[in-house]
N, C-alpha and C positions, 0 to 999 in steps of 0.2 A: 504494500500500500504506500503510495507516495505521500509526501507532506501535504500536497494539495487535496488529497482525498481524505486525509485524516480530519477528524473533528478538531477544530482549533480550540485549545484550552489555554487557560492562564492561571496563574497563582496570585492570590491576593493575600500577602503575608502581613502579619502584625501581631502585637501583643494583645490588642483588643481588650485593654483593661475595662473599657466600656465600649460596646459596639453601638455607636451613635448614628444619628441621621446623616452625618458626613460620610461615614463608611457605607451606609446603605445607598446613598446617592451614587457613590463611586461604583459599587457593585452593580446597580441597575444599569449604569452607563456602560460598564464593561460587558454586560450581557448583550448589549447591542452590537458589540464587535466580536465577541467570542462565543462559541457554542457552549462552553462549559467553564465554570469558575471554581477553583479550589480555594476556599478560604482557609488559610493555614494559620491557626492560632499557635504562636511560637513563643519561645523564651528569648528575651533580650537581656544579656548579662550586664548591660550598662544601665538598665532601668530596674527599679524595684518593682517586681511584678507579683501580683497575687497568684494563687495556685493555678497551674496550667489547666488542670482538670475542671476547676470551677469556671475559668474563663471560656474554655471550650464548650462547656455545657450551656453557658449563657448565650453564646453566639449561636449554637445549634438550635436552642429554643427559640431565639428571635427569628432565625431563618425559617424554621418549621411553622411558627405562628403566622408568618406572612405568606406561606405557601409559595415560596420562590423556587422555581424549577431550574434545573441544570446547574445546581450548586451543591457542593459537598464540603462540609466543615471537617477539617482534619486538625488534630493536635500534633505538634511536631517539636521535638526537643534537640534538633540538630540544625545544621546549616540548610537554609532554604535552597541553595544550589544543589545540595544532595537530593532533596525531594524532587526538584526539577529533573535531575538526571534519572532518577528511578522511574518517574512517570513520563519521561521524554517530553517535557513541556519547555517551550522556548521563550515564553513570555511571562513577565511579572508585571502586575499593575500596582501603581502607587498613586497617592494623592498629594497634591501640593497646594498649601493654603497661601503661602507668602514667600518672600525672598529668603527668609531664614530656612524655611523648609527646602527651598530649591538648593541651597548650599549643602545641606545635609543629604538630600536625595542624590545629588551628583556624587558625593562621597560613597554612598551606598551602591549606586550603579557601578562605580568603578570596582568596588569589592566583588560584586556579582560577576562582572566580566573577568576578573582575575581568577575567580573560583571555577567558572565555566564560560568559555568564550562564546558559546552558542546562545547564551541568555540575552534577551533584550528587555529593557524596562520601558513600559508604556505609562506615561503620566497623564493624570486627569487633574486639571486645575479645579479647585473647589468653586462651586457656585457662590456668588456674592453672599447670599443669605446664610450660607453654611461655613464661611471661611473663618469664623471666630470660634467654632466648636472644636474642642479637643477633649480627649479622655481626661487629661490632667485637670482641666478647668472644671469638668463635671464632677470629678472626684473631690476637688477642693470645695466646690459649692456644697456638695453633700456633707462635707466635714465642717462647713461653716467658715472656711478660709477664703481669703480673697485670691484673685488670679495670680498674684505675685509670690505667694507662699508655696512651698513644696511639701 
């Protein structure tokens, strides 16, 4: 089967401390370009993350409750590039809210390329109404902190 005959799939990786409307918007837009999306709930050693299993369950429940088709939620505790190789997926999708995200995302894209040169990162810019949403802000609001506290 040639690449053109294969269903085009992508990986939507993240820690997903909170799977919010910004993530959902990116997912829905990705489904317009790709036949299938793997939401990969991952570990980021540079962030303090809650339990992987709990985050995975919350994302899976959200996707199930919305009856979104052609999506599979996966929990993964290794490199995203390793998951891509195993599944033979060449595309990773990511969201960009602002210039600060852009710098970070460029850095991440370079790492993906170093790990597996077949990977391409496809970016979705946040819609204006969603660009101020972040998991960290939501967590801080729930804890009664302002946006500038961690």
